[in-house]
C-alpha positions, 0 to 999 in steps of 0.5 A: 500500500502506498503512503498516499492511500493512508494520507487520503484516509487521514484527510478524510478523517479531517473532513469528517471532524470538520463536518461534525464540528460545524454540525453540517447535515450528514446522511447516508441516504445520498452522496450529496444533494443541494437544497433544491434537490432535497426539496424535490426528493423529500419535499420542503420538510426534509430539514426536519429530521432527514439530514443530521438533525441540525435544523440551523445549518447554512450550507443547504446541502446534505451528504455522506462522508464521501460526498463531503470529501468530494467537495473538499479542495484537498480531495478534489486535487487528488481526483475525487469529485462529485458530478452528474452523469447522463442526467442522473443523480449526483455521484462521486467520481475518481479520475486516476491521474496516472491512467486517466480512467474515471470511475464512479460510485463504489468503484471510485471509492475503492480505487481512491482508497485502494480498498475493496468495494465491500470495504468501502460500503461497510465503511461509508455506506449501509446495507442496501438489503435492509429496509429502512436503511440503518442510520449511522451518525457522522460520529459513528462513521468517523469512529469507523474511519479511524479504526479502519485507518489503523488497520490500513497502517498495520497492513502497510507496516506488515508489507514493508516488514516483509520486503527484502533488505538490500545490504550495500557494502 
Protein backbone atom coordinates (compact mmCIF):
# COMPACT_ATOMS: atom_id res chain seq x y z
CA UNK A 1 0.00 0.00 0.00
CA UNK A 2 1.34 3.35 -0.98
CA UNK A 3 1.52 6.16 1.56
CA UNK A 4 -0.94 8.24 -0.50
CA UNK A 5 -3.85 5.97 0.46
CA UNK A 6 -3.06 6.40 4.15
CA UNK A 7 -2.83 10.16 3.63
CA UNK A 8 -6.17 10.17 1.77
CA UNK A 9 -7.79 8.42 4.72
CA UNK A 10 -6.16 10.91 7.12
CA UNK A 11 -7.59 13.77 5.05
CA UNK A 12 -10.99 12.04 5.01
CA UNK A 13 -10.87 11.87 8.80
CA UNK A 14 -10.04 15.60 8.86
CA UNK A 15 -13.08 16.35 6.68
CA UNK A 16 -15.37 14.30 8.90
CA UNK A 17 -14.07 16.06 12.01
CA UNK A 18 -14.89 19.37 10.30
CA UNK A 19 -18.39 18.11 9.37
CA UNK A 20 -19.05 17.17 12.98
CA UNK A 21 -17.56 20.36 14.45
CA UNK A 22 -19.61 22.55 12.10
CA UNK A 23 -22.71 20.37 12.57
CA UNK A 24 -23.10 20.01 8.82
CA UNK A 25 -26.03 17.87 7.71
CA UNK A 26 -24.99 14.27 7.27
CA UNK A 27 -26.93 11.40 5.75
CA UNK A 28 -26.02 8.03 4.29
CA UNK A 29 -29.08 8.19 2.04
CA UNK A 30 -27.36 10.16 -0.69
CA UNK A 31 -23.89 11.08 -1.87
CA UNK A 32 -24.57 14.82 -1.99
CA UNK A 33 -27.71 16.88 -2.55
CA UNK A 34 -28.18 20.64 -2.57
CA UNK A 35 -31.30 22.30 -1.17
CA UNK A 36 -33.22 22.22 -4.47
CA UNK A 37 -32.51 18.51 -4.89
CA UNK A 38 -33.50 17.82 -1.29
CA UNK A 39 -36.78 19.76 -1.69
CA UNK A 40 -37.57 17.88 -4.92
CA UNK A 41 -36.73 14.46 -3.49
CA UNK A 42 -38.08 14.77 0.08
CA UNK A 43 -40.35 17.81 -0.03
CA UNK A 44 -39.89 21.09 1.81
CA UNK A 45 -39.98 19.36 5.24
CA UNK A 46 -36.70 17.49 4.67
CA UNK A 47 -34.86 19.71 7.15
CA UNK A 48 -36.88 18.26 10.00
CA UNK A 49 -35.03 15.03 10.53
CA UNK A 50 -33.86 13.68 7.19
CA UNK A 51 -30.40 15.23 7.50
CA UNK A 52 -28.37 15.34 10.68
CA UNK A 53 -30.92 16.87 12.98
CA UNK A 54 -29.12 20.22 12.75
CA UNK A 55 -32.01 22.48 11.72
CA UNK A 56 -29.95 25.66 11.50
CA UNK A 57 -27.27 24.68 9.00
CA UNK A 58 -26.42 27.30 6.39
CA UNK A 59 -24.70 25.30 3.65
CA UNK A 60 -28.05 23.95 2.40
CA UNK A 61 -26.61 20.60 1.45
CA UNK A 62 -26.56 17.17 2.98
CA UNK A 63 -24.06 14.48 2.19
CA UNK A 64 -22.41 11.30 3.32
CA UNK A 65 -18.70 11.15 4.17
CA UNK A 66 -17.70 10.60 0.54
CA UNK A 67 -19.98 13.44 -0.55
CA UNK A 68 -18.32 15.83 1.89
CA UNK A 69 -14.85 14.64 0.86
CA UNK A 70 -15.69 15.09 -2.82
CA UNK A 71 -16.45 18.77 -2.10
CA UNK A 72 -13.17 19.32 -0.19
CA UNK A 73 -10.34 21.10 -2.09
CA UNK A 74 -7.64 18.65 -0.91
CA UNK A 75 -9.59 15.63 -2.16
CA UNK A 76 -10.57 17.41 -5.38
CA UNK A 77 -6.86 17.93 -6.14
CA UNK A 78 -6.41 14.17 -5.66
CA UNK A 79 -9.04 13.45 -8.34
CA UNK A 80 -12.12 12.86 -6.17
CA UNK A 81 -15.20 14.81 -7.15
CA UNK A 82 -18.95 14.84 -7.41
CA UNK A 83 -20.79 15.14 -10.69
CA UNK A 84 -23.94 14.40 -12.64
CA UNK A 85 -23.59 11.70 -15.27
CA UNK A 86 -26.16 11.16 -18.03
CA UNK A 87 -28.79 13.35 -16.32
CA UNK A 88 -28.77 11.05 -13.30
CA UNK A 89 -28.20 11.82 -9.64
CA UNK A 90 -25.01 13.42 -8.42
CA UNK A 91 -22.38 10.72 -7.91
CA UNK A 92 -18.84 10.65 -6.62
CA UNK A 93 -16.16 10.01 -9.18
CA UNK A 94 -12.43 9.42 -9.11
CA UNK A 95 -10.23 10.40 -12.01
CA UNK A 96 -6.97 8.49 -11.69
CA UNK A 97 -4.36 10.99 -12.83
CA UNK A 98 -1.89 8.21 -13.70
CA UNK A 99 -4.21 6.30 -16.02
CA UNK A 100 -6.86 8.89 -16.90
CA UNK A 101 -9.62 6.40 -16.04
CA UNK A 102 -12.77 7.77 -14.43
CA UNK A 103 -14.68 5.55 -12.02
CA UNK A 104 -17.98 6.34 -10.27
CA UNK A 105 -19.80 5.33 -7.11
CA UNK A 106 -18.32 2.45 -5.07
CA UNK A 107 -15.70 1.64 -7.68
CA UNK A 108 -14.45 5.23 -7.32
CA UNK A 109 -14.34 4.93 -3.52
CA UNK A 110 -12.46 1.62 -3.73
CA UNK A 111 -9.89 2.93 -6.19
CA UNK A 112 -9.42 6.21 -4.34
CA UNK A 113 -8.56 4.49 -1.05
CA UNK A 114 -7.15 1.25 -2.54
CA UNK A 115 -9.75 -0.84 -0.73
CA UNK A 116 -12.41 -3.29 -1.92
CA UNK A 117 -15.90 -2.09 -2.82
CA UNK A 118 -17.22 -4.19 0.09
CA UNK A 119 -14.84 -2.42 2.48
CA UNK A 120 -15.96 0.92 1.06
CA UNK A 121 -19.64 0.10 1.51
CA UNK A 122 -19.07 -1.14 5.06
CA UNK A 123 -17.05 1.94 5.95
CA UNK A 124 -19.02 4.69 4.22
CA UNK A 125 -22.42 3.22 3.36
CA UNK A 126 -25.14 0.91 4.54
CA UNK A 127 -26.59 -2.46 3.62
CA UNK A 128 -28.94 -1.99 0.65
CA UNK A 129 -30.87 -5.11 1.65
CA UNK A 130 -32.05 -3.63 4.96
CA UNK A 131 -35.29 -1.60 4.92
CA UNK A 132 -35.33 1.07 6.13
CA UNK A 133 -31.60 1.72 5.75
CA UNK A 134 -29.86 1.71 9.11
CA UNK A 135 -28.91 5.13 10.41
CA UNK A 136 -25.26 5.81 11.20
CA UNK A 137 -24.26 9.17 12.54
CA UNK A 138 -21.31 11.22 11.34
CA UNK A 139 -19.58 10.39 14.63
CA UNK A 140 -20.08 6.66 14.09
CA UNK A 141 -18.70 6.87 10.54
CA UNK A 142 -15.72 8.88 11.84
CA UNK A 143 -15.02 6.25 14.52
CA UNK A 144 -15.16 3.52 11.85
CA UNK A 145 -12.79 5.52 9.63
CA UNK A 146 -10.28 5.93 12.46
CA UNK A 147 -10.37 2.21 13.25
CA UNK A 148 -10.06 1.29 9.57
CA UNK A 149 -7.15 3.71 9.18
CA UNK A 150 -5.33 1.83 11.96
CA UNK A 151 -5.93 -1.45 10.07
CA UNK A 152 -4.61 0.14 6.87
CA UNK A 153 -1.47 1.20 8.73
CA UNK A 154 -0.95 -2.32 10.09
CA UNK A 155 -1.29 -3.81 6.59
CA UNK A 156 1.18 -1.26 5.27
CA UNK A 157 3.66 -1.94 8.09
CA UNK A 158 3.45 -5.73 7.58
CA UNK A 159 4.05 -5.34 3.85
CA UNK A 160 7.07 -3.10 4.47
CA UNK A 161 8.46 -5.54 7.06
CA UNK A 162 8.27 -8.41 4.53
CA UNK A 163 10.26 -6.57 1.88
CA UNK A 164 13.80 -7.87 1.46
CA UNK A 165 16.52 -5.65 2.79
CA UNK A 166 19.30 -4.82 0.38
CA UNK A 167 22.69 -4.63 2.06
CA UNK A 168 25.16 -2.37 0.35
CA UNK A 169 28.87 -2.74 1.03
